[in-house]
DRENMARSE-406511 format. One line per field, with one value per residue (C-alpha): x negated, y negated, z; residue in one letter. Coordinates in Angstrom, 3 decimals. Layout:
BEGIN
xx = X:...
yy = Y:...
zz = Z:...
resn = A:...
***
This chain:
BEGIN
xx = 102.212:100.630:101.022:100.195:97.460:99.995:102.147:98.994:98.130:101.627:101.419:98.039:99.320:102.402:100.242:98.281:101.435:103.097:100.086:99.821:103.522:102.821:101.058:102.076:103.807:105.682:105.805:107.047:104.649:106.423:105.215:101.698:102.692:103.559:101.001:98.197:100.465:100.946:97.293:96.545:99.249:97.732:94.187:95.041:93.919:92.798:89.765:86.703:85.468:88.888:89.827:87.881:90.183:93.208:91.492:90.286:93.760:95.011:92.318:93.078:96.728:96.262:93.857:95.445:98.903:97.729:95.056:96.424:95.346:91.729:92.580:94.233:91.257:88.869:90.695:91.577:88.344:85.866:86.392:86.528:89.031:91.905:90.082:87.057:89.116:91.118:87.760:86.548:89.703:89.251:85.729:86.912:89.603:87.054:84.690:87.522:88.634:85.257:85.320:88.854:87.556:85.337:88.426:90.192:87.056:86.691:90.297:90.029:86.846:88.247:91.430:89.599:89.251:92.497:90.702:92.089:94.659:92.361:89.611:91.825:92.145:88.351:87.313:89.718:88.448:84.870:85.331:87.083:84.033:81.749:83.862:83.303:79.604:78.280:75.637:76.801:80.120:81.439:85.221:87.128:90.305:93.751:92.481:95.523:95.569:96.677:99.963:100.765:99.210:102.482:103.881:103.070:102.854:100.832:98.294:97.188:95.194:92.751:91.403:89.933:89.227:89.319:91.501:90.043:92.077:95.271:93.958:93.238:96.889:98.454:96.229:96.681:100.429:100.224:98.055:100.607:103.340:101.402:100.679:104.314:105.238:102.408:102.852:106.486:106.078:108.786:106.027:104.582:107.968:108.553:105.270:106.022:109.499:107.893:105.015:107.629:109.714:106.727:105.663:109.158:109.425:106.046:106.815:110.283:109.997:106.224:106.520:108.431:105.278:102.934:102.158:102.598:99.564:99.889:97.919:96.413:94.909:95.924:94.131:94.999:94.664:94.815:95.924:94.168:96.125:93.594:93.999:91.358:88.644:85.235:83.766:83.856:83.097:80.601:83.368:85.587:85.320:86.336:89.270:90.628:90.180:93.868:94.180:91.166:92.698:95.948:94.085:92.179:95.411:96.910:93.991:93.377:97.099:97.668:94.687:95.623:99.139:97.940:94.317:92.640:89.959:90.583:89.897:89.528:89.292:86.665:85.205:88.029:86.174:82.652:82.396:78.862:77.356:74.453:76.931:76.969:80.498:81.901:79.546:80.677:84.345:83.851:82.088:84.889:87.454:85.612:85.073:88.489:90.254:87.979:87.871:85.666:85.951:85.230:84.943:83.935:81.119:78.474:75.409:72.015:68.800:65.160:64.132:60.777:59.151:60.550:63.093:66.508:69.198:73.133:75.043:78.804:79.079:81.235:80.009:81.179:80.936:81.434:83.487:80.524:80.218:77.054:76.573:76.472:77.119:76.517:77.380:76.251:78.380:76.604:78.823:79.093:81.568:80.008:80.966:82.579:79.683:76.731:76.215:74.421:72.284:72.619:70.142:72.417:75.834:75.649:79.426:79.781:77.749:80.752:82.272:80.376:81.851:78.650:75.198:73.494:74.318:74.887:72.316:73.661:73.262:71.538:72.892:76.273:76.438:78.487:79.419:81.154:84.358:85.888:87.020:85.023:82.981:83.985:82.826:83.933:83.879:84.494:87.042:86.279:84.522:87.853:88.296:85.068:85.909:82.312:81.113:83.676:83.156:79.518:80.685:82.761:79.868:77.655:80.021:82.701:86.022:87.909:87.951:88.318:88.728:88.404:89.358:90.149:92.596:93.423:91.305:94.176:96.903:100.362:99.340:99.612:96.052:96.605:99.329:97.049:94.194:96.025:97.384:93.793:92.471:95.296:93.939:90.687:92.526:93.824:90.575:88.604:91.606:90.959:93.214:92.755:93.039:93.125:93.020:93.223:93.328:96.750:98.119:98.325:97.482:98.444:97.884:97.621:97.614:95.329:98.041:98.700:101.795:102.044:102.622:102.801:102.194:102.551:104.461:102.185:101.163:101.716:99.400:100.061:98.797:99.649:99.725:98.333:98.273:95.355:93.270:89.779:89.509:86.423:85.815:85.082:87.563:86.151:85.982:84.144:81.741:81.065:81.893:82.624:82.339:85.485:84.387:81.007:82.611:84.796:81.648:80.055:83.226:83.780:80.149:80.487:83.850:82.753:79.490:81.448:83.803:80.966:78.905:81.899:82.717:79.332:78.875
yy = -56.317:-56.205:-53.499:-53.602:-51.153:-48.812:-48.739:-47.767:-45.146:-43.613:-43.647:-41.817:-39.286:-38.721:-38.218:-35.473:-33.715:-33.912:-32.590:-29.728:-28.850:-28.509:-25.125:-21.754:-20.754:-24.196:-24.069:-27.662:-28.514:-31.720:-33.350:-33.282:-35.688:-38.428:-37.726:-39.624:-42.629:-42.752:-42.674:-45.343:-47.549:-46.982:-48.027:-50.795:-54.161:-52.782:-54.134:-52.286:-51.503:-49.947:-48.489:-45.135:-44.408:-43.940:-41.207:-39.549:-39.406:-37.813:-35.113:-34.333:-33.955:-31.957:-29.281:-27.902:-27.908:-26.218:-23.859:-22.665:-19.173:-20.194:-20.294:-16.853:-15.172:-16.668:-15.229:-11.910:-11.089:-13.565:-12.504:-16.096:-17.773:-19.974:-23.152:-22.243:-21.212:-24.436:-26.381:-24.638:-25.586:-29.037:-29.316:-28.273:-30.916:-33.560:-32.605:-32.859:-36.037:-37.539:-36.810:-38.325:-41.392:-42.130:-42.165:-44.712:-46.853:-46.833:-47.765:-50.554:-51.827:-51.576:-53.283:-56.549:-56.676:-54.991:-51.720:-49.446:-47.584:-47.145:-45.830:-43.452:-40.400:-40.565:-40.860:-38.113:-35.582:-36.634:-35.918:-32.637:-31.755:-32.704:-30.586:-27.664:-28.047:-28.884:-26.610:-23.882:-25.719:-25.888:-25.199:-25.868:-24.485:-25.871:-28.529:-30.842:-29.431:-26.074:-27.554:-28.018:-24.820:-22.762:-24.312:-22.213:-25.151:-27.555:-24.907:-24.533:-27.722:-25.845:-24.111:-27.589:-29.097:-26.487:-26.964:-30.479:-31.649:-30.787:-32.549:-35.599:-35.602:-35.198:-37.904:-40.089:-39.942:-40.861:-43.856:-44.936:-44.706:-46.683:-49.345:-49.623:-50.136:-52.530:-54.759:-54.603:-55.273:-54.031:-52.807:-50.675:-49.094:-48.465:-46.710:-44.615:-43.653:-42.558:-40.682:-38.780:-38.020:-36.730:-34.525:-33.086:-32.461:-30.522:-28.646:-27.554:-27.313:-26.538:-22.954:-21.865:-22.778:-20.630:-17.467:-13.993:-11.650:-7.949:-5.438:-2.289:-0.688:0.433:-0.043:1.693:-0.776:1.040:-0.807:1.117:-0.582:0.083:-1.917:-4.605:-4.258:-5.864:-2.741:0.979:3.979:6.498:9.078:6.713:8.798:11.870:10.309:8.803:11.872:12.159:8.604:9.125:12.343:10.455:7.630:10.302:11.989:8.651:7.620:10.893:11.551:8.148:8.310:11.815:10.636:7.422:7.325:4.207:2.724:3.203:0.241:0.194:-3.222:-4.915:-2.725:-2.475:0.155:1.590:2.661:3.135:5.273:5.850:7.792:11.344:11.857:8.760:9.131:12.690:11.708:8.818:10.985:13.466:10.835:9.841:13.466:14.864:11.896:11.759:7.952:5.212:4.346:0.730:0.575:-2.047:-0.883:-1.951:-1.223:-0.690:-1.263:-2.365:-5.976:-7.005:-6.546:-3.139:-4.205:-2.616:-5.140:-4.828:-6.382:-6.650:-4.944:-3.490:-0.329:1.335:5.145:6.773:9.925:12.028:10.268:8.420:4.783:2.667:-0.839:-2.796:-6.379:-7.800:-10.653:-14.035:-16.481:-15.162:-16.512:-18.404:-16.896:-13.974:-12.347:-14.130:-16.647:-19.747:-21.449:-18.382:-19.483:-22.528:-21.196:-18.320:-18.110:-16.873:-13.692:-11.379:-12.907:-10.489:-7.105:-5.063:-4.966:-8.187:-10.384:-9.585:-10.560:-12.548:-11.240:-13.308:-12.132:-12.827:-9.253:-7.998:-4.284:-2.174:-0.203:1.738:-1.050:-4.078:-5.915:-6.945:-8.657:-8.379:-11.113:-10.453:-12.142:-15.781:-16.075:-16.330:-19.763:-21.032:-22.108:-22.880:-19.394:-17.396:-19.176:-17.979:-14.385:-15.378:-17.438:-14.379:-12.254:-10.760:-10.147:-8.979:-10.355:-8.132:-9.553:-7.211:-8.584:-7.693:-10.178:-7.998:-10.548:-13.070:-10.879:-12.056:-15.701:-18.136:-17.316:-14.519:-16.425:-19.435:-17.116:-15.551:-18.966:-20.058:-16.822:-16.846:-20.090:-18.378:-16.207:-19.382:-21.382:-18.578:-17.224:-13.737:-10.991:-10.857:-7.633:-8.384:-5.469:-5.950:-3.990:-4.822:-7.759:-9.470:-6.927:-8.373:-8.363:-11.776:-12.366:-14.895:-17.604:-17.183:-15.017:-12.402:-9.189:-6.729:-6.870:-4.657:-5.424:-6.145:-3.651:-0.479:2.272:2.795:2.198:-0.545:0.446:-2.780:-3.440:-5.611:-6.193:-7.531:-11.103:-12.766:-16.326:-19.193:-21.912:-25.435:-25.035:-21.802:-23.279:-26.722:-26.108:-28.940:-31.813:-33.568:-33.719:-35.031:-37.660:-38.596:-38.863:-41.299:-43.267:-43.564:-44.708:-47.280:-48.604:-48.922:-50.526:-53.044:-53.763:-54.256:-56.407:-58.650:-59.004:-60.266:-62.497
zz = 4.797:8.292:10.798:14.569:15.730:17.506:14.271:12.249:14.878:14.527:10.706:10.856:13.298:11.096:8.055:9.773:10.915:7.594:5.785:8.280:7.615:3.927:4.461:5.556:7.763:7.664:3.908:3.208:0.370:-0.641:2.605:1.195:-1.485:0.909:3.766:2.042:1.559:5.257:5.825:3.297:4.892:8.332:7.011:4.552:5.916:9.193:11.027:9.783:13.363:14.269:10.878:11.410:14.395:12.070:9.924:13.085:14.495:11.156:11.584:15.176:14.386:11.235:12.369:15.518:13.876:10.596:12.168:15.561:14.610:15.399:19.016:18.819:16.968:19.503:22.486:21.098:19.291:20.649:24.248:25.425:27.686:26.716:27.687:25.634:22.602:22.850:23.098:19.847:18.021:19.378:18.127:14.678:14.840:15.965:13.059:10.585:12.147:11.618:7.955:7.631:9.516:6.590:4.357:6.590:6.861:3.045:2.513:4.911:3.286:-0.253:0.718:1.298:-2.560:-3.618:-4.521:-1.759:-3.818:-6.673:-4.305:-2.177:-4.564:-5.411:-1.900:-0.645:-3.167:-2.572:1.176:0.502:-1.613:1.289:3.762:1.570:1.144:4.615:5.996:8.405:9.203:5.554:5.776:2.553:3.988:3.044:0.701:-0.056:-3.733:-2.381:-1.295:-5.065:-6.192:-5.642:-8.670:-11.777:-14.140:-11.965:-11.002:-14.638:-14.169:-12.129:-15.322:-16.259:-12.885:-10.156:-7.217:-6.804:-9.783:-7.987:-4.832:-6.991:-8.389:-4.939:-3.369:-6.304:-5.993:-2.403:-3.129:-5.825:-3.323:-0.808:-3.462:-4.341:-0.692:0.012:-3.114:-3.489:-7.081:-9.522:-11.968:-9.104:-8.221:-11.810:-12.205:-9.250:-10.717:-13.969:-12.297:-10.162:-13.292:-15.150:-12.253:-11.861:-15.608:-15.567:-12.288:-13.417:-17.144:-17.540:-16.269:-19.335:-21.368:-19.246:-21.234:-20.042:-19.572:-20.824:-18.732:-20.117:-16.995:-13.556:-10.120:-6.984:-4.032:-0.858:2.269:5.141:7.945:10.888:14.087:14.392:17.028:17.610:18.991:17.772:19.896:18.616:18.087:16.057:12.868:14.759:16.658:13.345:11.267:10.570:9.495:7.096:5.798:5.044:3.224:1.271:0.237:-0.768:-2.871:-4.630:-5.288:-6.690:-9.067:-10.240:-11.059:-12.900:-13.670:-12.438:-10.203:-6.429:-4.192:-0.460:1.427:3.182:5.862:8.507:10.606:11.084:7.344:6.183:3.402:5.771:7.899:6.497:7.596:5.751:2.827:2.242:2.449:0.099:-2.501:-2.197:-2.942:-6.100:-7.266:-6.518:-8.102:-11.126:-10.883:-9.738:-6.073:-4.835:-0.991:1.502:3.792:6.310:4.341:6.063:4.202:4.752:4.010:2.628:6.024:6.457:9.126:8.996:8.204:7.770:5.003:4.367:1.063:-1.622:-3.182:-6.364:-6.708:-10.083:-10.559:-9.606:-6.357:-7.139:-6.177:-9.311:-8.052:-4.851:-3.942:-0.677:0.617:0.067:2.109:5.644:8.086:10.978:14.353:12.572:10.706:12.119:14.970:13.957:16.610:18.684:21.373:22.144:21.478:23.967:24.261:20.673:21.118:21.057:17.855:15.715:15.199:14.826:16.292:15.497:12.657:9.013:6.472:3.481:0.015:-2.652:-6.080:-7.707:-9.235:-12.114:-12.481:-15.009:-15.047:-17.988:-20.264:-19.129:-16.435:-13.042:-9.872:-6.327:-3.653:-0.057:2.303:3.069:-0.291:-1.862:-0.596:-2.215:-5.863:-6.627:-5.530:-7.296:-10.598:-10.523:-11.086:-14.058:-15.399:-15.020:-17.178:-14.998:-16.991:-13.950:-10.298:-7.291:-3.786:-0.829:2.624:6.091:7.498:10.500:12.518:12.018:13.343:12.173:12.264:9.344:8.318:6.013:4.119:3.822:2.756:-0.058:-1.165:-1.796:-3.302:-5.851:-7.274:-8.225:-10.752:-12.438:-12.349:-13.996:-16.086:-14.797:-13.349:-9.506:-7.612:-3.828:-1.400:2.230:5.373:6.462:4.156:1.802:-0.901:-4.170:-7.904:-9.600:-13.276:-14.979:-14.787:-11.133:-11.158:-8.480:-10.479:-7.559:-3.782:-0.610:2.566:5.503:8.193:6.234:5.037:1.465:-2.125:-4.606:-8.279:-9.670:-13.493:-14.848:-17.880:-18.762:-20.167:-21.582:-22.424:-19.973:-18.789:-18.562:-14.878:-15.042:-17.601:-15.978:-12.322:-9.961:-12.334:-11.030:-7.297:-8.480:-10.517:-7.561:-5.403:-7.992:-8.356:-4.658:-4.087:-6.860:-5.659:-2.042:-3.157:-5.135:-2.353:0.156:-2.187:-3.047:0.554:1.534:-1.364
resn = X:X:X:X:X:X:X:X:X:X:X:X:X:X:X:X:X:X:X:X:X:X:X:X:X:X:X:X:X:X:X:X:X:X:X:X:X:X:X:X:X:X:X:X:X:X:X:X:X:X:X:X:X:X:X:X:X:X:X:X:X:X:X:X:X:X:X:X:X:X:X:X:X:X:X:X:X:X:X:X:X:X:X:X:X:X:X:X:X:X:X:X:X:X:X:X:X:X:X:X:X:X:X:X:X:X:X:X:X:X:X:X:X:X:X:X:X:X:X:X:X:X:X:X:X:X:X:X:X:X:X:X:X:X:X:X:X:X:X:X:X:X:X:X:X:X:X:X:X:X:X:X:X:X:X:X:X:X:X:X:X:X:X:X:X:X:X:X:X:X:X:X:X:X:X:X:X:X:X:X:X:X:X:X:X:X:X:X:X:X:X:X:X:X:X:X:X:X:X:X:X:X:X:X:X:X:X:X:X:X:X:X:X:X:X:X:X:X:X:X:X:X:X:X:X:X:X:X:X:X:X:X:X:X:X:X:X:X:X:X:X:X:X:X:X:X:X:X:X:X:X:X:X:X:X:X:X:X:X:X:X:X:X:X:X:X:X:X:X:X:X:X:X:X:X:X:X:X:X:X:X:X:X:X:X:X:X:X:X:X:X:X:X:X:X:X:X:X:X:X:X:X:X:X:X:X:X:X:X:X:X:X:X:X:X:X:X:X:X:X:X:X:X:X:X:X:X:X:X:X:X:X:X:X:X:X:X:X:X:X:X:X:X:X:X:X:X:X:X:X:X:X:X:X:X:X:X:X:X:X:X:X:X:X:X:X:X:X:X:X:X:X:X:X:X:X:X:X:X:X:X:X:X:X:X:X:X:X:X:X:X:X:X:X:X:X:X:X:X:X:X:X:X:X:X:X:X:X:X:X:X:X:X:X:X:X:X:X:X:X:X:X:X:X:X:X:X:X:X:X:X:X:X:X:X:X:X:X:X:X:X:X:X:X:X:X:X:X:X:X:X:X:X:X:X:X:X:X:X:X:X:X:X:X:X:X:X:X:X:X:X:X:X:X:X:X:X:X:X:X:X:X:X:X:X:X:X:X:X:X:X:X:X:X:X:X:X:X:X:X:X:X:X
***
């Protein structure tokens, strides 16, 4: 089957659009299952010199449609103009398009020897893995597997493979669909029908075989609901005293009624235990409630040279108000918590919310609550499967995610963010308590069910049941074995195709 170049271009653009529509807030996940088929069709048999164009078109269509919130955040909190913010989103689309260009080039090369549809799922997952591990610009947001993660049965695969297993399944189905269309063989169509039937059976019937998890403890997740700002006046604590009084009453009252740890989100305001006013209030909450209090703060400390540095941290106070645990966020957000290449990217100076850049932490720490161990990861770290599994591998029996998604406003970003964080619970087979400033605050069981949640943009508390679970899933134990296998398989298949072509 031969396509003209403009038909291939239209197929590539359509594949990017369909994949974007699979994610929130469009919420049409079934489109992801055919998006890869369109890109394979666009690339199959294309001239090698032209083939990268089709993957590039896929990327430049996908990113702006799927991530328009980047433009909003840059304008609202980066203090940049609409043309600059659009340019930044455009650069992200170009970078993503260049990665997708490798996919189209690989499919075109492998098609010369009939290996394109075999290569496609391996190469797609390998490139997703690359996208999530690039220095500075790593951005594993909305991997294609997340489009299938909303199904309770399908998402259980991630306990073995991580999210990349779902990506492989979705990309593999698309490759099989493309093969059936390209070959026209009856056997190919029969295989596609069987694969579709099996997937439907698992997706519809498999949920009845997913066990229920029984909680024994209660956490109080407090949604602080502060308006987001990138600057805070010196008198912020005084002008917001009533708000803080209300949060104090909510926290203490809830914990007195039903004993359990109190959790506040990633720092949504100038919260620091080096500030005597906030430190006194935080200790008061722990003492008056008689419970542990986990709170996100900006933590100031001296480094090895004696210089003061700031970290984005989570601190646990015991019922006596003493600090007993601190985790410093390791994976900081470029242009949000630090500005890489600051000397050259002068436009980004106002994208940090505090004085200077945050300093990343270095240790995947495990703390202790009554009943078991826990770890906390902060905001963006929830989209990094390899990072979160490190906490479980280090001995955490409960996962807590604190986040401030107020930066995103009411865009699609918070819904996309929680979609990805939810998978971390299943990958590690742990309860996940996720507390945010203004949404989405949720409680997820080890199988991915949302047990409890709060509405967005309200100041209140969620009574979140949970339990501690030990043992390691295959993914938590062995990590990203599948994407590495895909990297090796993709290299071997491409090498074989290239060698055979030149022979």
